[in-house]
N, C-alpha and C positions, 0 to 999 in steps of 0.2 A: 894310215891317217892318224894324227895325233888325238888322243882321248883327253879332253880338257877337264879342268877342275870343276868349273861350274859355268858352262856355256849358256847364252841366252836360250830360252825356250819359247819360240815363237812359231806360228803356223798360219793356217787359213783364217782363223778368226781375227787375228791381229791384222792380217792383209785387208779383210773386209772393213774393218773399223777405219784403218788409214785411208782406204779408198773413198769411204764414204766422207771422211773429213775433207780430203782434197776436193771432192766434187761439190761440197757444200760452199766452197769458196773461202772458208775460214782457215787459211793457211798459217798466217801468223800476224801478230804475236799472240792474240787472244781469241776467244770464241767459245761457243756452247759446249764443246768437249772439254776444254779447261774448266769451265764452271762446274760441269757435271762430274768430272774426275775429283775435283775438290769435295763435293758433296759425298760422293760414294766412298772416298777414303775416310772422311770424317765419320760416315756412318758405319763403316767396317771397324774403325778403332774405338767408336763410342764417344767421340769429343763433339763439341758444339760446332766446330768449324775447322778448315784447313786452308793452306796457302801453298800452291804448286810452285816450285822453283826449279832452277837450272841444274841443281845438284844437291847432294846431302851436305856438302860443305857449306854452300850458300845457306841452307837451311839453319845449320848450326850458327853461322856468323849472325844471321838475322835474329835468331833466338837470343843470343847473348847480348846484341845491341838492344833488343826490346826490353830486357831485363835491366837495362842501365849499366852493364859492365863497361868499364872505361879505363883509360891508361892509369896505371898504378895499382889496379886491382890484382888479386890472385884469384886463379880458378883451379879447382881441384879436378884433375883428370887422371883416369887410369893410365898407368905406364904401359900396360898391354893394350894397345889399340892401333888403329891405322892413323897415320900422321895428320889426317884431316881434323881429327878431334883437337889436336893441339894447335894446329895452324889457325883454325877459326878463333881460338883464344887470342893468338897474337894479332890477328886482323883488327881486333879492338883496341890494341895497345896494352891489354892486360897480360899478366905472365901466368903460364900453367905451372902448377905444383903437382908432381906426379906421385900416384899412390899405387901400391902393389896389389896383386890379385889374389884371390882364393885359388890354390893350385888344383882343386877338384873341378872348377868350372871355368876358370879363365876370367870370371867376372870379378869386379871390384871387391876387395876385402873390406867389408863394412866396419869391422872393429878398427881397422886402420884409418878409415875415413873419419870416424869419431875422434881417434887420437889426433889426427892431423888437423881438423877443425878446431879442437881445443888449443892445440899448440899455436896455431896462426892467430886465433882470436886473442890468446894470452899475450901475444907479442904486440897487439894493437893492429895487425893487418886487417884490411877490409877485404873480405872473401866475396867475390861478385856472384859466383855459382858454383855448384857441383855438377859435373857432367859425367854420369855413369854411362857405360857402353854395354849394350846387350850383345855379348860376344857370341859369335858363331851361330846365332839364332836362339840363344838361351837368355831369358830375361834375368836381370839382376835381382837379388832378394830385396824387392822394394818393401816388403812387409818390415824388414829390419831397417833399411836405409832411410826412408822417408822420415820416420820419427827423429833420426839422428840429425838430419839436415833441418827439420822444423825446429827442433830444440836450439839449434845454432843460428836460426833466423836466416838460413842461406837457401836461395831458391834452387831448384833442380831443373836442369836441361837433360832430357832423356835422349841420348844417342842411340836411336833404334834402328840405325841404318841397316843392320843385318837381321832384324827380327821382326819384320812385318808378318803378322799372322801367328806369331808366338803369343802366349799369355803367361801371366803369373797370378796364382791364386784366382784363376779364371777371368782375369781382367787383362784386356789386350795390350800388348807392347805399344808404346807411343803415348799411352793415356796417363802415364805416371808424372808426378811433378807439375811444374807450371806450364811446360811446353815440351813437345817431342819432335824429333827430326828423323825422317826416313831417307834413304837413298834408293834410287832406281837405276843404278849403274848397270852396266850389261852383265855383270856376274851376280847380281843380287837375285833374291828369291823371285822377284818380278822385276821387269825392266821397262824404262821408256827410252832406251838407248843411253841417254844421260838425263838425269833429273833427280828431284827431291821433293819432299813435302814437309811442311810444318803443320802440326796438329795441336790444338789446345781448346780448352773451355774458356779461355780469356779472350773475348771479342776484341778488347783493345789491343792486346798483344798482337793478334793476327792482323789487325787493321794497320798497326804500326809496321808489321813486317811487309804487308802488301804495298804500302806506300814507299818504303825504302827500296823494295825490290823493282819498282817502276821508275827508278831514277829520281825518287822524291818529287815527282811532278805534283804541283799544287792543282786543285780543281778550278782552273781558269780556262777561258777560251784560247789563250795563248800559252806558250810553254814558260812557266815560271817555276823556280826552284830556290827554296830558302835554306837548303841544307844538301849536303852530298848524299846522293843515292847511288844505287847499283842496278845493273841490267841483269837482274837474277830471275825474271819470270820464265816459266816453262811455256813453250809454244803449244798452240792448239793440236798441231799434228802429233807431237809426242804425247800429250794428254790423251788423244784418242788410242794410241798404242797402249798407254797405261790402262785405260778402261777395259780393253780386251783382256789384258793380263790379269786385271783384278777379277774378272769373271772366272778365270781359270785357276786363281790362286789357291784355293783349297786342294784342287787335284795335284797341283805341283808340289804343295807341302806334303801331301800324302805319299807321293812318289819318293821324295827325299827321305822321308821317315822310314819307308820300306827298305831303301838302300842302306840306311844307317843301321837298321835291324839286322841286315844281312852281314854287315861288317862286324856287328856286335857278336853275332853267332860264330863268324869265322875266327875272331880273336879270342873268344872265350876261353878256350883251352890253352892259350899260349901265356906262359908265365912272364910277368913283367910288362904286360901291355894292358892298358886301360883306355876306354873311350872317355874323352873329356865331356863332363855334363851329361853322360848316358842316362842317368837316372831322371833327368828332367823330361817328363812326358809332355810338358806344354811347350817344348821347343818347336821351332818351325823346321829343324833339321837342315839349315842352310848349308853348313859345312860339318862333315864328320872328321873329327880330330882325334888322333891317338896320341898317347904319351908312351914312350919306350924307356923302360929301365934297363940299361945295357948289362948291369951287373946280374940281373935275374934272366933276361932274355937271351943274353950271348950275342946280341946284335944291337946296332944303333938305329935310330930312325933315318939317319943319312943313308945307311946300307939299303934299306928298303926303298927309299927315294931313288937311289942310283939304279937299283934293279928294275923299277918301274920306268925309269926315264929311258932305259934300254930297250924298252917295249913301246916307246912313244905314249907313255901314260904320264899325264902332268900331276904332279904333287906340289906342295909348298910348305916351307917352314911356317910355324906360327909367327905372328907378327913379332918383328924385332921390337923389344921394349923401347919406349920414348927415351928413357934415360940413357939408353946406348946409342941413340941417334946423334951424329955429329952436331946437327942443327940445334939440338937441345942439351948439349953436354953440360951447360952451366945451370940448368934448371934445378930448382930444389925438388928432393924426392923423399918419400918414406917408403922404404923398401924392406922385404923380407927374404928376397932371392927367388920368390915363387915365379914371377914373370921370366926371369932368366932361365930358370929351370925348364919351363914350357918352351922357351925359344930354343934351348939346347936339345931337348928330348921329344918335342912335339912334331907332328906331321899332319897336314890336311890332305885328305883323300878326295878322289873325284866324287862329287856329291850332287851333281846337276840333275834336274828333272827331265832335262832333254836327252840324257844319256839313253841310248837304245838298249834293249835286252842283250843284244850281242855285245855291246861295249861294256856293259856291267858284267857280263860273263867273262869278258877278256880281263877286266881289272881284278875280279875275284880269283880268276884262274892264275893270274900272274902272282898275286899275293900268296895264294895257296902253294904255288911252285917255290916261291922264296922260302916260305916257312917250313916246307918239306925238307928242302936242301939244308937249312939251317939245323933242323932237329936231327937229320942224319948226320950232319958233321959233329954235333954235340955228342951224339951216341958213339 
């Protein structure tokens, strides 16, 4: 059987919450589990409120709309990210401008953001938002980034889709900037099958998001709509699943961190291999990513990927940068080559908390087999 990269980690607790929600009669679209899930996530993140929605992409879209991003605006987005970050910008009619990453972490290069904001404002462009992405479960350096954005007068939408449970300077992911967005997709640190969440201290922003997410229906006895809305709310059943996952979140994070530490020990003596963001002790460990320097290691990341694929072990390259995507080929970018380097030389390894001890042993054994063969060939 295939050993997957980050499979959902669900069990008896999730089943009990779902059955209870079904038996309550609150099947869809809203209900007490949805309300409770929002309260519990907000409490976990330390924000005043939250709005549960159908996906992380929907959360980003609503966040940008709430901040007044509109056609003609520019929005600064990391080039190293999943396409949803850029797509949400396009949904508003604005245009993403891509900025490169710090090669040590994969997170946005703060100095480049400062340079880009200065360039865009000097040209007279209106910058609607900066959307940093907490890559692989490691928070952006918000200590440096937030003052840069504040000085430029540009709001921050934190794309924390991969980072629930992580912290920066002991402050939870999602709580930085004006509003934050999480994803509960099936491969994330916790899942609601599909789903997402907006979190913020700004009650007006959250109220606006909740209104738009429910087809912008006005509070009248009949159906009345004064603007275009969206069918973006999370269902009560999926919220029940999320509540069970949230109970188990700390344990799932701990297991991912333990696996990351075992990878670190395995690769420590191997020349030319580093774990991306390994020094970040506040990471949630969502995905363990290695970078391979072929000139030093004598092999490429793709060689290890092929070896593991031959043993039914799933890996994945690092995100293909947005400036390399055909859909965004014409977008403006400020680049150093760092994201291109991570795409060429990076590899994500099986990292899920649902991996059994036997599966973990199989993965580590297969990697050790590969490294042993390569060191022998080099000798």
